[in-house]
N, C-alpha and C positions, 0 to 999 in steps of 0.2 A: 409509734407511741406518742409522738408530739404533733400529730397532724391537726387535732382540734386546738391544742394550745397554740400552735403556729398561726392558726386562722384568727385567734384573738390578738396575739401579740403583734402580728403585722400591722394591725390598725393603730397601735400606739407607739410603734417604732418608726422613726423618721430619720432621713438623712441630713447632715449639715455638710455643705460644700464650700470650700474656700478657693477662690481663684486669685492668682497674682501674676502681674507682669512686671518684669524687671526693667531697668534702665536701658538694657541692650535689646529689649524687645521680645525676650522669651516668656512664654506663658505656661504656667503650671497650675495644677489643681490637686486638691487632697478632699478625701471623704471620711466622715466619722458619723457616729450615730447619736441620737438622743431619744429620750422617752417622754411623751407628753403625759402629765400626771393628772390634769383635771381640765374642766371646761373653761377655767379662766386663763388657760394657756401656759401654766407653769410646766417647766420641763427640768429633766435631770439629765446630765451627761457627765463625761470625764472632765475633771478640773483641768487636766493638761490641755485638752482641747481649747478651752476658754483662754488659757495662758498663751497658747501659740497663736491664736487669733488676735489676741491683744498685741503681742510682740510684732506681728506682721503689720497691723495697723499703725503702731508707732514708728516703725521704719518707713512705711509709706507717707505718714504725715510729715516726717523729717525730710524725706526726698522731695516730696511735692513742694514743701515750703521753700526748699532751696531753689527750685526752678521757678517758683512764683516770684521770689525775691529777684532772681536773675532777669526774669522778664521785666520787672519794674525798672531795673537799672539800665536795661538796654533801651534807653529812650534817646532818640536822635538829638533832642534838645540838650542833653547832658554833655558836658565838657569831657572829651575822651579820658583825659587824665583822672578826673574825678570818678568817672565810671569804673576805670581800671582799679581805683583804690577801694571803691565800694565792693567790687566783685572779689577783691582779695580779702576784704573783711568778712565775706561769707564763709571763708574757710575752704577746705578741700571739697571738691565736687562729689556727689554720690558715686559709689563704685558701680560698674556695670551690672553686677548681680544684686544691687540694692532694689527693693520693691518700690516701683513708682505708682502703680495702680493696684487696688484689691478690692474684692467684694466677697461677701458671706451670703449664702443661700440657706436659709433655715427652713427647708421643706416647702417654701412657697416664694413667690416673687415679691410679695408685700411685706412679710413679717420681719420684724427686727427683734433682737433680744435685748430686754431691758432688765433692770434690777438683777443684774448678773453677779454671781458671788459663789460661795461654797467653802469647802474645807480642803486646802491644798495638802495638808498632811495625809489625808486618806484619799485624795484625788477624787472628790465628789464635787461636781459643778451644778449649779442651779440657776435658773432664770425664768423670765417670762416673755412670751412672744407677744408682740404688738405690731399691728392688729392681729387678732385671733378669731377665727370662725369656729365655734364649738362643733358645728356640723361636719367639720373637715375631719374629725376623728370618730369613727363609727363605734369604737369601744375603748374605754380608758382602763388602766391596769388596776388590779386589786392587789395591794401589798400583803405579802404573806405574814400572818400573826407569828412572831418568833416565839411566843409562849407555848405553842403547840406543834410539837413534832417538827421542829426546825433543827434537824440532826443530820450528821454525815451519813451517806449511803444512799440517799435520795438521787433519782435521775433528774438532771437539770439540762436546760438547753440555752445556748447563747445565740443571739440574732444580731445581724448587722449587714455591712456592705463590703465585704472583702473581695479581693480578685476582680476589682472593677476600677477603672480610671475614667474620669469624665473628661472628654475631649474639650478644650477650651480655646478660643481664638479672641483676638482683640480687633474690633471694629473701630478704626481710626476715625471714620467719619462721624460715627455716632458717639464715639468715646465711651463704649461700653464693651463688656464681655459678651461673647456669644457662644452658643453650643447647638449642635444639630438636635432637633426635637427628638429624633430617635435615640439619642444618648442619654436622655432624661428618664428613662424607665429603669430606675436603680434597682438592680436584682438583689433581693434579700438572700442571705445565706445562713441557715441554721447549722449549729454543730452541737452534739450532745456530750454529755459527761456526767460523772457522779460527783456529788458533794464529797470532798475528801477531809477537809478539816476547816477550822477557823484560825485566823491569824490576828494576833494582837501585839503590837509593838510597845514595849515599855515607855518609849518616848512619847506615845500618844496619851498616856494616862493623865487624867486631870485637865486636859486641854479643852474639853468640852463638858458640859453638864450631863451629857449621855455618852454611852460607850462608842468608841471608834474601833471598828474591826473589819476585817475582810473575810469573804468566803473563798475557798479554793475549789477549783473543779479539775477533774482528771484529764481534761482536753484544754489545749491552749486557746487563748483568746486570739483572734485573727485581726490583722490590720484592717481597720474599716469598721471593726465591731466595738471600738472603744466608745463607751458612752451608751452602748445599747443594753437590752434587758437580759437578765439571767432569770429564767422562769421555769415552773414545774409543769407536769403534764395537764395541769388544770388551767394553765396560763397565768398563775399567780405570780407576781414579781417577788423574786428572792433576793435580787441584788442588781447592781449596775457594773457591768464589765469594764475593767480599767487597765489591766496590764497582763502580760505573760512573763512568768518566771521560769528559768531553766535550772532544774535541780540536778546536781551531779549524782550520777548512778554509782560512782565509785570503781568503775572498770573501764579500760580502754583496750578494746580488741585490736589485734595486729592484723593488717592486710597488706597485700601487694600493691604498690602504687604504679602509676603510669609507666615509669621507667624501670620498673622491676625492684625498686628499693622498698624495704620494710617500712610501713607507716603505722603509727599507733594514733588512735583518734578517741578523744574523750567522749563519753556518752552521757546524755542529759535527758531528763524527763521534762517536757514542756507543759506547764500546767497554767491554767487561767486563774486570775485573782480579780475580784470585784468588792464592791462596797456592800457590807452586810446590811440587812434590812433594818436592824436596830439603829445604825447610823443614819440611814435615809429617813426613818421615822422621826428620829431626834431633830434632824435639821428641818425638816417640814413643819414639825410641831413648833420649833422656835421661830420660824418665819411667819406662822399662821397660814401655811398653805394647805388647803383642803385636799384630802385623799380618802381613799377607801380601803379599810383593813379588813382582811379576811376573817371569817368566824372560826375557821379551823386551820 
């Protein structure tokens, strides 16, 4: 059903990879998704992705600042007593788990995200890649016109990069992160569902001059799909995936546990939620970002 739509969406769906190395030398990485909106390099993603990247960067700057200051104090010409006093004035050293080095890969080795922002309440992030090569994206998204047949019951698909971890190591000689070339072929994973309903929080009312809303799908959003597209069988963008919600079903069947004891387990329906196209259109218009709107 979504074969042709997937062929379009895979062009404008891209991975963002964050790599971090802690003080004790451990390397970790995480992957999320973003959607390239136009030839100027504007992108949409989940706001919580931007917030997480910012938090990591702030920790890294603080940690590296401590070590830079420590290096300047450890001067052989300094009086040991004065050096000790200056080191004490720096405060406690970073913890072993604090980030000392970090890097973010926005789908290419060169691009950085600038003009980043968005709406935290609705979890919608926006920014612009710089430098950006328009030819690097073979097809840009068409946003679904919400005034025409934007209703529950339609089949939708989510796309992103779940079930995959990017192996990262630290090259001490070059002072950079490295990864095997074979590990950089990020596999996309689509998952379908139907549009079940729209969600509007009363606390969002009046915060923006346009509507803040979510759309809900009957299948969960998967880790690694945050910031990826929610699209229809024509490849038109209906929303940006941001979270999974666990809805209690109201029953808890009893079963026999490992040791023969009776166990009851709550049952939930895991549904995906993303940012409604009305909110996306409102934000892009406010920022003066160009996009294509569908005719139907």
